[in-house]
N, CA, C, O and the ligand as a Tripos MOL2 file, in Angstrom:
@<TRIPOS>MOLECULE
protein
  285   283    72     0     0
PROTEIN
NO_CHARGES

@<TRIPOS>ATOM
      1 N          15.8440  -18.4210  -13.6810 N.3       1 MET1
      2 CA         15.1710  -18.4780  -12.3740 C.3       1 MET1
      3 C          14.8010  -17.0580  -11.9110 C.2       1 MET1
      4 O          15.6430  -16.1630  -11.9710 O.2       1 MET1
      5 N          13.5930  -16.8400  -11.4630 N.am      2 PRO2
      6 CA         13.1770  -15.4850  -11.0740 C.3       2 PRO2
      7 C          13.8130  -15.0260   -9.7640 C.2       2 PRO2
      8 O          14.1430  -15.8370   -8.8980 O.2       2 PRO2
      9 N          13.9740  -13.7240   -9.6410 N.am      3 THR3
     10 CA         14.4890  -13.1400   -8.4040 C.3       3 THR3
     11 C          13.3380  -12.4940   -7.6420 C.2       3 THR3
     12 O          12.5450  -11.7480   -8.2160 O.2       3 THR3
     13 N          13.2520  -12.7830   -6.3600 N.am      4 TYR4
     14 CA         12.2160  -12.2070   -5.5130 C.3       4 TYR4
     15 C          12.8560  -11.3170   -4.4560 C.2       4 TYR4
     16 O          13.9380  -11.6000   -3.9440 O.2       4 TYR4
     17 N          12.1510  -10.2330   -4.1480 N.am      5 GLU5
     18 CA         12.6430   -9.3180   -3.1320 C.3       5 GLU5
     19 C          11.6980   -9.3580   -1.9410 C.2       5 GLU5
     20 O          10.4770   -9.3050   -2.0920 O.2       5 GLU5
     21 N          12.2850   -9.4500   -0.7560 N.am      6 PHE6
     22 CA         11.4940   -9.5390    0.4730 C.3       6 PHE6
     23 C          11.9370   -8.4890    1.4760 C.2       6 PHE6
     24 O          13.0890   -8.0560    1.4920 O.2       6 PHE6
     25 N          10.9900   -8.0950    2.3080 N.am      7 THR7
     26 CA         11.3200   -7.3040    3.4900 C.3       7 THR7
     27 C          10.9610   -8.1270    4.7170 C.2       7 THR7
     28 O           9.8560   -8.6610    4.8140 O.2       7 THR7
     29 N          11.8930   -8.2260    5.6500 N.am      8 CYS8
     30 CA         11.6620   -8.9600    6.8840 C.3       8 CYS8
     31 C          10.7840   -8.1310    7.8180 C.2       8 CYS8
     32 O          11.0650   -6.9590    8.0670 O.2       8 CYS8
     33 N           9.7170   -8.7510    8.3360 N.am      9 LYS9
     34 CA          8.8250   -8.0280    9.2530 C.3       9 LYS9
     35 C           9.4180   -7.8950   10.6450 C.2       9 LYS9
     36 O           8.9770   -7.0560   11.4310 O.2       9 LYS9
     37 N          10.3980   -8.7030   10.9520 N.am     10 GLN10
     38 CA         10.9940   -8.6730   12.2920 C.3      10 GLN10
     39 C          12.1100   -7.6320   12.4040 C.2      10 GLN10
     40 O          12.1330   -6.8480   13.3530 O.2      10 GLN10
     41 N          13.0340   -7.6200   11.4380 N.am     11 CYS11
     42 CA         14.1910   -6.7220   11.5530 C.3      11 CYS11
     43 C          14.2430   -5.7140   10.4050 C.2      11 CYS11
     44 O          15.1920   -4.9350   10.3160 O.2      11 CYS11
     45 N          13.2400   -5.7170    9.5280 N.am     12 ALA12
     46 CA         13.1380   -4.7740    8.4150 C.3      12 ALA12
     47 C          14.2700   -4.9060    7.4040 C.2      12 ALA12
     48 O          14.4950   -4.0020    6.5990 O.2      12 ALA12
     49 N          14.9720   -6.0120    7.4420 N.am     13 ASN13
     50 CA         16.0110   -6.2650    6.4520 C.3      13 ASN13
     51 C          15.3730   -6.4880    5.0870 C.2      13 ASN13
     52 O          14.3750   -7.1990    4.9700 O.2      13 ASN13
     53 N          15.9600   -5.8730    4.0470 N.am     14 ARG14
     54 CA         15.4450   -6.0560    2.6930 C.3      14 ARG14
     55 C          16.4850   -6.8150    1.8800 C.2      14 ARG14
     56 O          17.6570   -6.4390    1.8510 O.2      14 ARG14
     57 N          16.0580   -7.8690    1.2300 N.am     15 PHE15
     58 CA         17.0120   -8.7170    0.5230 C.3      15 PHE15
     59 C          16.3540   -9.3740   -0.6760 C.2      15 PHE15
     60 O          15.1310   -9.4810   -0.7650 O.2      15 PHE15
     61 N          17.2070   -9.8130   -1.5980 N.am     16 GLU16
     62 CA         16.7320  -10.4990   -2.7940 C.3      16 GLU16
     63 C          17.1960  -11.9450   -2.7770 C.2      16 GLU16
     64 O          18.3080  -12.2520   -2.3460 O.2      16 GLU16
     65 N          16.3370  -12.8200   -3.2480 N.am     17 VAL17
     66 CA         16.7130  -14.2220   -3.3880 C.3      17 VAL17
     67 C          16.3080  -14.7130   -4.7750 C.2      17 VAL17
     68 O          15.2800  -14.3130   -5.3200 O.2      17 VAL17
     69 N          17.1350  -15.5820   -5.3260 N.am     18 MET18
     70 CA         16.8260  -16.1830   -6.6180 C.3      18 MET18
     71 C          16.4300  -17.6270   -6.3640 C.2      18 MET18
     72 O          17.2330  -18.4170   -5.8690 O.2      18 MET18
     73 N          15.1900  -17.9740   -6.7040 N.am     19 LEU19
     74 CA         14.7240  -19.3270   -6.4170 C.3      19 LEU19
     75 C          13.4590  -19.6320   -7.2100 C.2      19 LEU19
     76 O          12.7630  -18.7170   -7.6510 O.2      19 LEU19
     77 N          13.1600  -20.9240   -7.3910 N.am     20 PRO20
     78 CA         11.9080  -21.2970   -8.0550 C.3      20 PRO20
     79 C          10.7110  -20.8270   -7.2430 C.2      20 PRO20
     80 O          10.7690  -20.7830   -6.0140 O.2      20 PRO20
     81 N           9.6180  -20.4740   -7.9310 N.am     21 SER21
     82 CA          8.4590  -19.8940   -7.2470 C.3      21 SER21
     83 C           7.8780  -20.8300   -6.1900 C.2      21 SER21
     84 O           7.3310  -20.3620   -5.1920 O.2      21 SER21
     85 N           7.9850  -22.1270   -6.3900 N.am     22 GLU22
     86 CA          7.4010  -23.0580   -5.4170 C.3      22 GLU22
     87 C           8.1800  -23.0960   -4.1030 C.2      22 GLU22
     88 O           7.7240  -23.6920   -3.1280 O.2      22 GLU22
     89 N           9.3700  -22.4550   -4.0750 N.am     23 GLN23
     90 CA         10.1440  -22.4340   -2.8280 C.3      23 GLN23
     91 C          10.0610  -21.0950   -2.1000 C.2      23 GLN23
     92 O          10.7640  -20.8680   -1.1140 O.2      23 GLN23
     93 N           9.2030  -20.2190   -2.5910 N.am     24 LYS24
     94 CA          9.0730  -18.9060   -1.9450 C.3      24 LYS24
     95 C           8.6610  -19.0200   -0.4800 C.2      24 LYS24
     96 O           9.0910  -18.2210    0.3520 O.2      24 LYS24
     97 N           7.8360  -20.0010   -0.1680 N.am     25 ALA25
     98 CA          7.3380  -20.1750    1.2010 C.3      25 ALA25
     99 C           8.4340  -20.6190    2.1620 C.2      25 ALA25
    100 O           8.2770  -20.5180    3.3780 O.2      25 ALA25
    101 N           9.5470  -21.1130    1.6120 N.am     26 ASN26
    102 CA         10.6160  -21.6250    2.4640 C.3      26 ASN26
    103 C          11.7080  -20.5980    2.7470 C.2      26 ASN26
    104 O          12.6930  -20.9020    3.4200 O.2      26 ASN26
    105 N          11.5310  -19.3790    2.2290 N.am     27 VAL27
    106 CA         12.5620  -18.3640    2.4090 C.3      27 VAL27
    107 C          12.5440  -17.8270    3.8300 C.2      27 VAL27
    108 O          11.4830  -17.6230    4.4200 O.2      27 VAL27
    109 N          13.7450  -17.5990    4.3750 N.am     28 SER28
    110 CA         13.8330  -16.9410    5.6780 C.3      28 SER28
    111 C          14.8670  -15.8230    5.6060 C.2      28 SER28
    112 O          15.7600  -15.8420    4.7590 O.2      28 SER28
    113 N          14.7380  -14.8630    6.4920 N.am     29 CYS29
    114 CA         15.6160  -13.7030    6.5070 C.3      29 CYS29
    115 C          17.0600  -14.1210    6.7920 C.2      29 CYS29
    116 O          17.3130  -14.8260    7.7690 O.2      29 CYS29
    117 N          18.0200  -13.6940    5.9460 N.am     30 PRO30
    118 CA         19.4190  -14.0680    6.1640 C.3      30 PRO30
    119 C          20.0360  -13.3710    7.3770 C.2      30 PRO30
    120 O          21.1110  -13.7570    7.8360 O.2      30 PRO30
    121 N          19.3690  -12.3620    7.8880 N.am     31 GLN31
    122 CA         19.9240  -11.6010    9.0160 C.3      31 GLN31
    123 C          19.4660  -12.1440   10.3710 C.2      31 GLN31
    124 O          20.2760  -12.3350   11.2780 O.2      31 GLN31
    125 N          18.1500  -12.3920   10.4990 N.am     32 CYS32
    126 CA         17.6360  -12.8620   11.7940 C.3      32 CYS32
    127 C          17.0650  -14.2770   11.7060 C.2      32 CYS32
    128 O          16.6290  -14.8440   12.7090 O.2      32 CYS32
    129 N          17.0730  -14.8470   10.4800 N.am     33 MET33
    130 CA         16.6560  -16.2370   10.2580 C.3      33 MET33
    131 C          15.1680  -16.4850   10.4970 C.2      33 MET33
    132 O          14.7430  -17.6390   10.5630 O.2      33 MET33
    133 N          14.3790  -15.4380   10.6260 N.am     34 CYS34
    134 CA         12.9520  -15.6600   10.7880 C.3      34 CYS34
    135 C          12.2850  -15.7860    9.4170 C.2      34 CYS34
    136 O          12.8340  -15.3330    8.4120 O.2      34 CYS34
    137 N          11.1250  -16.3900    9.3780 N.am     35 GLY35
    138 CA         10.4210  -16.6000    8.1200 C.3      35 GLY35
    139 C           9.2410  -15.6690    7.9350 C.2      35 GLY35
    140 O           8.3940  -15.9070    7.0740 O.2      35 GLY35
    141 N           9.1730  -14.6130    8.7300 N.am     36 ASP36
    142 CA          8.0490  -13.6890    8.6690 C.3      36 ASP36
    143 C           8.3700  -12.5560    7.7020 C.2      36 ASP36
    144 O           8.8580  -11.4990    8.1010 O.2      36 ASP36
    145 N           8.0860  -12.7960    6.4160 N.am     37 LEU37
    146 CA          8.5450  -11.8930    5.3660 C.3      37 LEU37
    147 C           7.3970  -11.2820    4.5840 C.2      37 LEU37
    148 O           6.3240  -11.8710    4.4560 O.2      37 LEU37
    149 N           7.6440  -10.0930    4.0680 N.am     38 GLN38
    150 CA          6.7050   -9.4340    3.1640 C.3      38 GLN38
    151 C           7.3710   -9.3720    1.7860 C.2      38 GLN38
    152 O           8.4700   -8.8340    1.6480 O.2      38 GLN38
    153 N           6.7090   -9.9190    0.7780 N.am     39 GLU39
    154 CA          7.3110   -9.8740   -0.5510 C.3      39 GLU39
    155 C           7.1920   -8.4750   -1.1360 C.2      39 GLU39
    156 O           6.1520   -7.8280   -1.0170 O.2      39 GLU39
    157 N           8.2700   -8.0130   -1.7700 N.am     40 VAL40
    158 CA          8.2840   -6.7080   -2.4170 C.3      40 VAL40
    159 C           8.1730   -6.9270   -3.9220 C.2      40 VAL40
    160 O           8.9680   -7.6560   -4.5140 O.2      40 VAL40
    161 N           7.1840   -6.2920   -4.5260 N.am     41 TYR41
    162 CA          6.9910   -6.4730   -5.9570 C.3      41 TYR41
    163 C           7.7150   -5.3680   -6.7180 C.2      41 TYR41
    164 O           7.3930   -4.1880   -6.5800 O.2      41 TYR41
    165 N           8.6840   -5.7620   -7.5110 N.am     42 THR42
    166 CA          9.4550   -4.7930   -8.2830 C.3      42 THR42
    167 C           8.9150   -4.7140   -9.7030 C.2      42 THR42
    168 O           8.2880   -5.6570  -10.1850 O.2      42 THR42
    169 N           9.1520   -3.6010  -10.3670 N.am     43 VAL43
    170 CA          8.5830   -3.3800  -11.6960 C.3      43 VAL43
    171 C           9.6680   -3.1770  -12.7560 C.2      43 VAL43
    172 O           9.5470   -2.3090  -13.6200 O.2      43 VAL43
    173 N          10.7290   -3.9880  -12.6800 N.am     44 ASN44
    174 CA         11.8120   -3.8730  -13.6640 C.3      44 ASN44
    175 C          11.4330   -4.4820  -15.0000 C.2      44 ASN44
    176 O          12.0090   -4.1330  -16.0310 O.2      44 ASN44
    177 N          10.4820   -5.3760  -14.9890 N.am     45 VAL45
    178 CA         10.1910   -6.1850  -16.1720 C.3      45 VAL45
    179 C           9.7640   -5.3280  -17.3670 C.2      45 VAL45
    180 O          10.2730   -5.5000  -18.4740 O.2      45 VAL45
    181 N           8.8240   -4.4030  -17.1330 N.am     46 SER46
    182 CA          8.3180   -3.6050  -18.2410 C.3      46 SER46
    183 C           9.4040   -2.7000  -18.8110 C.2      46 SER46
    184 O           9.4310   -2.4460  -20.0150 O.2      46 SER46
    185 N          10.2950   -2.2160  -17.9570 N.am     47 LYS47
    186 CA         11.3690   -1.3340  -18.4090 C.3      47 LYS47
    187 C          12.3400   -2.0900  -19.3200 C.2      47 LYS47
    188 O          12.7310   -1.5930  -20.3750 O.2      47 LYS47
    189 N          12.7180   -3.2870  -18.9010 N.am     48 ALA48
    190 CA         13.6450   -4.0950  -19.6850 C.3      48 ALA48
    191 C          13.0220   -4.4960  -21.0190 C.2      48 ALA48
    192 O          13.6950   -4.5050  -22.0500 O.2      48 ALA48
    193 N          11.7370   -4.8260  -20.9900 N.am     49 GLY49
    194 CA         11.0440   -5.2260  -22.2140 C.3      49 GLY49
    195 C          10.9840   -4.0940  -23.2140 C.2      49 GLY49
    196 O          11.1470   -4.3140  -24.4140 O.2      49 GLY49
    197 N          10.7510   -2.8860  -22.7350 N.am     50 LYS50
    198 CA         10.6590   -1.7260  -23.5990 C.3      50 LYS50
    199 C          11.9950   -1.4510  -24.2940 C.2      50 LYS50
    200 O          12.0470   -1.1270  -25.4800 O.2      50 LYS50
    201 N          13.0590   -1.5900  -23.5250 N.am     51 SER51
    202 CA         14.3980   -1.3290  -24.0460 C.3      51 SER51
    203 C          14.7670   -2.2740  -25.1850 C.2      51 SER51
    204 O          15.2480   -1.8360  -26.2300 O.2      51 SER51
    205 N          14.5390   -3.5810  -24.9810 N.am     52 SER52
    206 CA         14.9130   -4.5460  -26.0020 C.3      52 SER52
    207 C          14.0130   -4.4050  -27.2320 C.2      52 SER52
    208 O          14.4410   -4.6710  -28.3550 O.2      52 SER52
    209 N          12.7710   -3.9880  -27.0130 N.am     53 LYS53
    210 CA         11.8440   -3.8330  -28.1250 C.3      53 LYS53
    211 C          12.2910   -2.6870  -29.0460 C.2      53 LYS53
    212 O          12.2700   -2.8300  -30.2680 O.2      53 LYS53
    213 N          12.6890   -1.5690  -28.4680 N.am     54 SER54
    214 CA         13.1030   -0.4330  -29.2800 C.3      54 SER54
    215 C          14.3960   -0.7350  -30.0260 C.2      54 SER54
    216 O          14.6250   -0.1970  -31.1090 O.2      54 SER54
    217 N          15.2430   -1.5890  -29.4580 N.am     55 ASP55
    218 CA         16.4790   -1.9550  -30.1390 C.3      55 ASP55
    219 C          16.2080   -2.6790  -31.4490 C.2      55 ASP55
    220 O          16.7770   -2.3430  -32.4880 O.2      55 ASP55
    221 N          15.3310   -3.6790  -31.3880 N.am     56 SER56
    222 CA         15.0400   -4.4460  -32.5860 C.3      56 SER56
    223 C          14.2200   -3.6050  -33.5700 C.2      56 SER56
    224 O          14.3420   -3.7620  -34.7840 O.2      56 SER56
    225 N          13.3900   -2.7200  -33.0340 N.am     57 CYS57
    226 CA         12.5240   -1.8950  -33.8600 C.3      57 CYS57
    227 C          13.3330   -0.9160  -34.7080 C.2      57 CYS57
    228 O          12.9530   -0.6090  -35.8380 O.2      57 CYS57
    229 N          14.4350   -0.4310  -34.1710 N.am     58 ALA58
    230 CA         15.2390    0.5800  -34.8560 C.3      58 ALA58
    231 C          15.8580    0.0490  -36.1510 C.2      58 ALA58
    232 O          16.2870    0.8330  -36.9970 O.2      58 ALA58
    233 N          15.9080   -1.2720  -36.3100 N.am     59 GLN59
    234 CA         16.5120   -1.8580  -37.4890 C.3      59 GLN59
    235 C          15.5220   -1.9510  -38.6530 C.2      59 GLN59
    236 O          15.9030   -2.3130  -39.7660 O.2      59 GLN59
    237 N          14.2620   -1.6270  -38.3970 N.am     60 SER60
    238 CA         13.2470   -1.7640  -39.4320 C.3      60 SER60
    239 C          12.7320   -0.4000  -39.8860 C.2      60 SER60
    240 O          12.4210    0.4480  -39.0490 O.2      60 SER60
    241 N          12.6380   -0.1760  -41.1980 N.am     61 ASP61
    242 CA         12.1430    1.1000  -41.7170 C.3      61 ASP61
    243 C          10.6430    1.2670  -41.5120 C.2      61 ASP61
    244 O          10.1260    2.3840  -41.5040 O.2      61 ASP61
    245 N           9.9560    0.1470  -41.3460 N.am     62 SER62
    246 CA          8.5100    0.2140  -41.1830 C.3      62 SER62
    247 C           8.1060    0.3680  -39.7170 C.2      62 SER62
    248 O           6.9290    0.2640  -39.3710 O.2      62 SER62
    249 N           9.0760    0.6100  -38.8810 N.am     63 CYS63
    250 CA          8.8010    0.7850  -37.4550 C.3      63 CYS63
    251 C           7.8780    1.9790  -37.2190 C.2      63 CYS63
    252 O           8.2000    3.0910  -37.6360 O.2      63 CYS63
    253 N           6.7480    1.7730  -36.5670 N.am     64 PRO64
    254 CA          5.7970    2.8630  -36.3240 C.3      64 PRO64
    255 C           6.3970    3.9840  -35.4850 C.2      64 PRO64
    256 O           6.0970    5.1560  -35.7110 O.2      64 PRO64
    257 N           7.2350    3.6360  -34.5270 N.am     65 SER65
    258 CA          7.8000    4.6580  -33.6450 C.3      65 SER65
    259 C           8.7540    5.5710  -34.4320 C.2      65 SER65
    260 O           8.9020    6.7450  -34.0910 O.2      65 SER65
    261 N           9.3990    5.0430  -35.4810 N.am     66 LYS66
    262 CA         10.2740    5.8310  -36.3250 C.3      66 LYS66
    263 C           9.4500    6.8180  -37.1500 C.2      66 LYS66
    264 O           9.8130    7.9850  -37.2950 O.2      66 LYS66
    265 N           8.3400    6.3260  -37.6830 N.am     67 ARG67
    266 CA          7.4800    7.1380  -38.5390 C.3      67 ARG67
    267 C           6.9250    8.3560  -37.7820 C.2      67 ARG67
    268 O           6.8250    9.4560  -38.3230 O.2      67 ARG67
    269 N           6.5660    8.1150  -36.4970 N.am     68 PHE68
    270 CA          5.9830    9.2020  -35.7280 C.3      68 PHE68
    271 C           7.0390   10.0100  -34.9750 C.2      68 PHE68
    272 O           6.7120   10.9150  -34.2070 O.2      68 PHE68
    273 N           8.2730    9.6820  -35.1980 N.am     69 GLY69
    274 CA          9.3380   10.4930  -34.6200 C.3      69 GLY69
    275 C           9.6230   10.2170  -33.1570 C.2      69 GLY69
    276 O          10.2020   11.0640  -32.4770 O.2      69 GLY69
    277 N           9.2310    9.0530  -32.6530 N.am     70 PHE70
    278 CA          9.5860    8.7170  -31.2710 C.3      70 PHE70
    279 C          10.9990    8.1580  -31.2360 C.2      70 PHE70
    280 O          11.4470    7.5000  -32.1750 O.2      70 PHE70
    281 N          11.6800    8.4250  -30.1580 N.am     71 GLY71
    282 CA         12.9920    7.8190  -29.9470 C.3      71 GLY71
    283 C          13.9860    8.3890  -30.8910 C.2      71 GLY71
    284 O          15.1550    8.0020  -30.8660 O.2      71 GLY71
    285 ZN         15.0330  -10.4620    9.6860 Zn       72 ZN72
@<TRIPOS>BOND
     1     1     2 1
     2     2     3 1
     3     3     4 2
     4     3     5 am
     5     5     6 1
     6     6     7 1
     7     7     8 2
     8     7     9 am
     9     9    10 1
    10    10    11 1
    11    11    12 2
    12    11    13 am
    13    13    14 1
    14    14    15 1
    15    15    16 2
    16    15    17 am
    17    17    18 1
    18    18    19 1
    19    19    20 2
    20    19    21 am
    21    21    22 1
    22    22    23 1
    23    23    24 2
    24    23    25 am
    25    25    26 1
    26    26    27 1
    27    27    28 2
    28    27    29 am
    29    29    30 1
    30    30    31 1
    31    31    32 2
    32    31    33 am
    33    33    34 1
    34    34    35 1
    35    35    36 2
    36    35    37 am
    37    37    38 1
    38    38    39 1
    39    39    40 2
    40    39    41 am
    41    41    42 1
    42    42    43 1
    43    43    44 2
    44    43    45 am
    45    45    46 1
    46    46    47 1
    47    47    48 2
    48    47    49 am
    49    49    50 1
    50    50    51 1
    51    51    52 2
    52    51    53 am
    53    53    54 1
    54    54    55 1
    55    55    56 2
    56    55    57 am
    57    57    58 1
    58    58    59 1
    59    59    60 2
    60    59    61 am
    61    61    62 1
    62    62    63 1
    63    63    64 2
    64    63    65 am
    65    65    66 1
    66    66    67 1
    67    67    68 2
    68    67    69 am
    69    69    70 1
    70    70    71 1
    71    71    72 2
    72    71    73 am
    73    73    74 1
    74    74    75 1
    75    75    76 2
    76    75    77 am
    77    77    78 1
    78    78    79 1
    79    79    80 2
    80    79    81 am
    81    81    82 1
    82    82    83 1
    83    83    84 2
    84    83    85 am
    85    85    86 1
    86    86    87 1
    87    87    88 2
    88    87    89 am
    89    89    90 1
    90    90    91 1
    91    91    92 2
    92    91    93 am
    93    93    94 1
    94    94    95 1
    95    95    96 2
    96    95    97 am
    97    97    98 1
    98    98    99 1
    99    99   100 2
   100    99   101 am
   101   101   102 1
   102   102   103 1
   103   103   104 2
   104   103   105 am
   105   105   106 1
   106   106   107 1
   107   107   108 2
   108   107   109 am
   109   109   110 1
   110   110   111 1
   111   111   112 2
   112   111   113 am
   113   113   114 1
   114   114   115 1
   115   115   116 2
   116   115   117 am
   117   117   118 1
   118   118   119 1
   119   119   120 2
   120   119   121 am
   121   121   122 1
   122   122   123 1
   123   123   124 2
   124   123   125 am
   125   125   126 1
   126   126   127 1
   127   127   128 2
   128   127   129 am
   129   129   130 1
   130   130   131 1
   131   131   132 2
   132   131   133 am
   133   133   134 1
   134   134   135 1
   135   135   136 2
   136   135   137 am
   137   137   138 1
   138   138   139 1
   139   139   140 2
   140   139   141 am
   141   141   142 1
   142   142   143 1
   143   143   144 2
   144   143   145 am
   145   145   146 1
   146   146   147 1
   147   147   148 2
   148   147   149 am
   149   149   150 1
   150   150   151 1
   151   151   152 2
   152   151   153 am
   153   153   154 1
   154   154   155 1
   155   155   156 2
   156   155   157 am
   157   157   158 1
   158   158   159 1
   159   159   160 2
   160   159   161 am
   161   161   162 1
   162   162   163 1
   163   163   164 2
   164   163   165 am
   165   165   166 1
   166   166   167 1
   167   167   168 2
   168   167   169 am
   169   169   170 1
   170   170   171 1
   171   171   172 2
   172   171   173 am
   173   173   174 1
   174   174   175 1
   175   175   176 2
   176   175   177 am
   177   177   178 1
   178   178   179 1
   179   179   180 2
   180   179   181 am
   181   181   182 1
   182   182   183 1
   183   183   184 2
   184   183   185 am
   185   185   186 1
   186   186   187 1
   187   187   188 2
   188   187   189 am
   189   189   190 1
   190   190   191 1
   191   191   192 2
   192   191   193 am
   193   193   194 1
   194   194   195 1
   195   195   196 2
   196   195   197 am
   197   197   198 1
   198   198   199 1
   199   199   200 2
   200   199   201 am
   201   201   202 1
   202   202   203 1
   203   203   204 2
   204   203   205 am
   205   205   206 1
   206   206   207 1
   207   207   208 2
   208   207   209 am
   209   209   210 1
   210   210   211 1
   211   211   212 2
   212   211   213 am
   213   213   214 1
   214   214   215 1
   215   215   216 2
   216   215   217 am
   217   217   218 1
   218   218   219 1
   219   219   220 2
   220   219   221 am
   221   221   222 1
   222   222   223 1
   223   223   224 2
   224   223   225 am
   225   225   226 1
   226   226   227 1
   227   227   228 2
   228   227   229 am
   229   229   230 1
   230   230   231 1
   231   231   232 2
   232   231   233 am
   233   233   234 1
   234   234   235 1
   235   235   236 2
   236   235   237 am
   237   237   238 1
   238   238   239 1
   239   239   240 2
   240   239   241 am
   241   241   242 1
   242   242   243 1
   243   243   244 2
   244   243   245 am
   245   245   246 1
   246   246   247 1
   247   247   248 2
   248   247   249 am
   249   249   250 1
   250   250   251 1
   251   251   252 2
   252   251   253 am
   253   253   254 1
   254   254   255 1
   255   255   256 2
   256   255   257 am
   257   257   258 1
   258   258   259 1
   259   259   260 2
   260   259   261 am
   261   261   262 1
   262   262   263 1
   263   263   264 2
   264   263   265 am
   265   265   266 1
   266   266   267 1
   267   267   268 2
   268   267   269 am
   269   269   270 1
   270   270   271 1
   271   271   272 2
   272   271   273 am
   273   273   274 1
   274   274   275 1
   275   275   276 2
   276   275   277 am
   277   277   278 1
   278   278   279 1
   279   279   280 2
   280   279   281 am
   281   281   282 1
   282   282   283 1
   283   283   284 2
@<TRIPOS>SUBSTRUCTURE
     1 MET1         2 RESIDUE 1 A MET
     2 PRO2         6 RESIDUE 1 A PRO
     3 THR3        10 RESIDUE 1 A THR
     4 TYR4        14 RESIDUE 1 A TYR
     5 GLU5        18 RESIDUE 1 A GLU
     6 PHE6        22 RESIDUE 1 A PHE
     7 THR7        26 RESIDUE 1 A THR
     8 CYS8        30 RESIDUE 1 A CYS
     9 LYS9        34 RESIDUE 1 A LYS
    10 GLN10       38 RESIDUE 1 A GLN
    11 CYS11       42 RESIDUE 1 A CYS
    12 ALA12       46 RESIDUE 1 A ALA
    13 ASN13       50 RESIDUE 1 A ASN
    14 ARG14       54 RESIDUE 1 A ARG
    15 PHE15       58 RESIDUE 1 A PHE
    16 GLU16       62 RESIDUE 1 A GLU
    17 VAL17       66 RESIDUE 1 A VAL
    18 MET18       70 RESIDUE 1 A MET
    19 LEU19       74 RESIDUE 1 A LEU
    20 PRO20       78 RESIDUE 1 A PRO
    21 SER21       82 RESIDUE 1 A SER
    22 GLU22       86 RESIDUE 1 A GLU
    23 GLN23       90 RESIDUE 1 A GLN
    24 LYS24       94 RESIDUE 1 A LYS
    25 ALA25       98 RESIDUE 1 A ALA
    26 ASN26      102 RESIDUE 1 A ASN
    27 VAL27      106 RESIDUE 1 A VAL
    28 SER28      110 RESIDUE 1 A SER
    29 CYS29      114 RESIDUE 1 A CYS
    30 PRO30      118 RESIDUE 1 A PRO
    31 GLN31      122 RESIDUE 1 A GLN
    32 CYS32      126 RESIDUE 1 A CYS
    33 MET33      130 RESIDUE 1 A MET
    34 CYS34      134 RESIDUE 1 A CYS
    35 GLY35      138 RESIDUE 1 A GLY
    36 ASP36      142 RESIDUE 1 A ASP
    37 LEU37      146 RESIDUE 1 A LEU
    38 GLN38      150 RESIDUE 1 A GLN
    39 GLU39      154 RESIDUE 1 A GLU
    40 VAL40      158 RESIDUE 1 A VAL
    41 TYR41      162 RESIDUE 1 A TYR
    42 THR42      166 RESIDUE 1 A THR
    43 VAL43      170 RESIDUE 1 A VAL
    44 ASN44      174 RESIDUE 1 A ASN
    45 VAL45      178 RESIDUE 1 A VAL
    46 SER46      182 RESIDUE 1 A SER
    47 LYS47      186 RESIDUE 1 A LYS
    48 ALA48      190 RESIDUE 1 A ALA
    49 GLY49      194 RESIDUE 1 A GLY
    50 LYS50      198 RESIDUE 1 A LYS
    51 SER51      202 RESIDUE 1 A SER
    52 SER52      206 RESIDUE 1 A SER
    53 LYS53      210 RESIDUE 1 A LYS
    54 SER54      214 RESIDUE 1 A SER
    55 ASP55      218 RESIDUE 1 A ASP
    56 SER56      222 RESIDUE 1 A SER
    57 CYS57      226 RESIDUE 1 A CYS
    58 ALA58      230 RESIDUE 1 A ALA
    59 GLN59      234 RESIDUE 1 A GLN
    60 SER60      238 RESIDUE 1 A SER
    61 ASP61      242 RESIDUE 1 A ASP
    62 SER62      246 RESIDUE 1 A SER
    63 CYS63      250 RESIDUE 1 A CYS
    64 PRO64      254 RESIDUE 1 A PRO
    65 SER65      258 RESIDUE 1 A SER
    66 LYS66      262 RESIDUE 1 A LYS
    67 ARG67      266 RESIDUE 1 A ARG
    68 PHE68      270 RESIDUE 1 A PHE
    69 GLY69      274 RESIDUE 1 A GLY
    70 PHE70      278 RESIDUE 1 A PHE
    71 GLY71      282 RESIDUE 1 A GLY
    72 ZN72       285 GROUP 0 **** ****
């Protein structure tokens, strides 16, 4: 299940919730209980993907990044 991060427009509380995407509209601030939220887009995905990719790549001699001396 994806995690979404929101900032409350009323009290500026920042919080994360884990929920199906179709329920994003039903989220309310846990601090002031209002539903006036701004979604915060985080960029962890590309970082995590890069890390796992280099792990599997290191096991192969034909890895291009090894040949060019990266990592
Ligand atoms: Zn709030």
